[in-house]
N, C-alpha and C positions, 0 to 999 in steps of 0.2 A: 267136679270141684277139685279132685286130686290132680287132674291133668293141668288145671289152671296154674298150679305152682310152677310148671315148666316155663311160664312167661317170665319168671325171674331171670332166667339165663339170657335171653335176648335183651331184657331190660338192662342188666348189668353190662351187656356187650356194647351198649351205647357209649360207655366210657372209652372202649377201644377205638371207636370211630373218631373220637376227639383226639386220641393220642397217636393215631396212625398217620403221622406226617412228620416231615423233617423239623427238628427243633434243636438247632445247634449241632454239636458234635455227636456222631453216631459211631459206635465202636464195632470193629470187625472181629468176630470170633472164629474165623475160618482157620482150620489147622491143615497140616500136610495130608492128614488122612481124609479130610473133607475134599481136598482137591483130587483125590484118587477116586472118589465116588462119581460115576458118570451120570449125566442127565439122561433119563429115560422117559420119554413123553407118555408112554402108556400108563405110568403111575398117576397121571392126573385123574384117572377114573376113580381109583380108591380114595384119592385125596378129596375129590368133590363129593364122594359118597358119604363123607363125614356128617353132612347135614341130616340126611335121611337116617343114617346109622344111629345118631344120638336120639332122634325122635322115636324111632321104632324101639330102640333099646330101652328108653325110659318108659314108653307106654306098656311094654310087656312086663317090665319090672314093677310098674304100678299095679298091674293086674295080678301078679304072682306074689309080691312081697311089698305091701304098702309101706310098712315101717322102714324097711331098707331103702325104698324109693325116696322117701322124704329126707333121710339122712344123706343119701347120695346127692340130692339137689343141694343140700347145705354144704357138703364137701366141695362140690363143683363151684358154687358161688364164692365160697371162701378162697378157693384156689385161684379163680379168675381175678378176684380183687387183689390178691397178693401179686399175681403176674402184672396187673395193671400198675400196681405200686412200683414195681421194678422198672417198668417202661417209663414211668414218669421221671425217674431219677437216673436211669442207666439205659440209654437208647442204643440199640444195636441194629446193624444192617447186614444183609446177605447179598453178595453179588450174584446177579442172574445171568444166565447164558444169553447170547444173542440168537434170536430165532430167525432163521432164514427161509424155512419152508412154510407151506400154507395148508397142510392137511387138517382134518377136523380135530385131531388130538392137539395139534399145536395151536389151533384157534381157541381151544379150551384153555390151554396154558396161557395164551395171550390175554384171555378174559380175566383169569385169576391175577395175572401180573398187573393189569389195568385197575382191577377192583381193590387190590390189596397192595399198598405201598411197601417197599422192602425195608420197613422199619419195625421196631418192637418185636423182635424175634426171640429173645431170650427172657424168660422161658417160653416154650411153645405152648400156646393154648390148644392147638390141635392135638398135641401129645397129651397134655394135662387132662383134657376132657375124655379122650379115648381111654387113657389109663385108668382114670377114676371109675368110669363105667365098667371096664373090665374087672376091676377089683370088686365092684359091687356085686357082679354076677358070681364071682369066684367065692365070695364069703357067704352067700345065701344057700340054704338047704332046701329052698322051695322051687328051684329051677332045675330041670333035667340036665344031665351032663352034656347032652348033645347041644343044647342052647348055650351052655357055658363055653364049650369048645368053639362054637360058631362066633360068639361075641368076642372071645379072646383072640381068635384068628383074625377077625376083621379089625380089631383094635390094633394089633401088631402090624397088620398090612397098612393101615392108615399112618401109623407112626413111621414105618419105613418109607412110605410114599413122600413124606415131608423132605426126605433127603434126596430122592431121585428126581423130584421136580424143582429142586433147588429153592425151596421156600424156607428151609432151616438148615442149620449145621448141627453137628453131633452134640456140641455143648448145650444147644437148645433143648435137646432131648433129656440130657442129664439134669439140667435145671428144672425142667417140668416134672420129672420123676421125683426129684428131691422135694419140690413144693408139694406134690401130691401126697407123698408119704408123710410129710409133716402134718398136712391137713387131716389125713386119715388117722394119724395117731391122736391128734387133739380131739377129733369127733368121736373116736372110739372111747377115749377117756370120759367124754361127756355121756356117751351111751351107757357106759358101765356105772357111772355115778348116778345117772338118772334111774337105772334099773335098781341100784342098791337103795336109793331113797324111796322108790315105789314099794319095794319089799318091806322096808321099815314102816312106812305109813300103813301098809296093809296089815302088818303084824300088830301095830299099835291099835288099829281099828278092831282087829279080831279080839285082842285082849280086852278092849273096852266093852265090846259086845258080850263077851263071856262074863265080865264083871257085872254088867247090868242084869244079865239073866240070873246070876246068882243072887 
């Protein structure tokens, strides 16, 4: 039952499918620093591992810290909806390199390029989701430090891979982190208020029980 909540993420992702097409003017956020970042085909492997990474990361989090798991899904859905809102009003594009070779790594890159049109890049949902899951592991005290290091390392590798396979630019990372931090702040306030209200209700119930016993 807990794992079924994960279906919210692909369900919300259907919005992206609708938005991932040319719709008038698309802005280019490439900077001089982006132009100095080389295309490295090997990074397509961590880039595509994002799908399995999220699934395994969420399942283990659900096993170890159920409450944190639910809040992380909420954060991710909120973040994705904010990203899609930006896509709807401010479409961006990323120029892709011309692929001339035909080895298996480049065939994987070609598959990604065919499947995902070069639009709606700012903020990056690859970065957003990897960052949110990393933060979820870092804030819990129910997961061993080794798992935290593994999740954080993989998250950062996926984030870096978005640059080397030329699916995103540096500003896409910045935008995703800003959105993620904003959502994390809002949800943390909700968590604290929820906890405070629960304590108040418990205290009132305790006082009522004591009064009845007297």
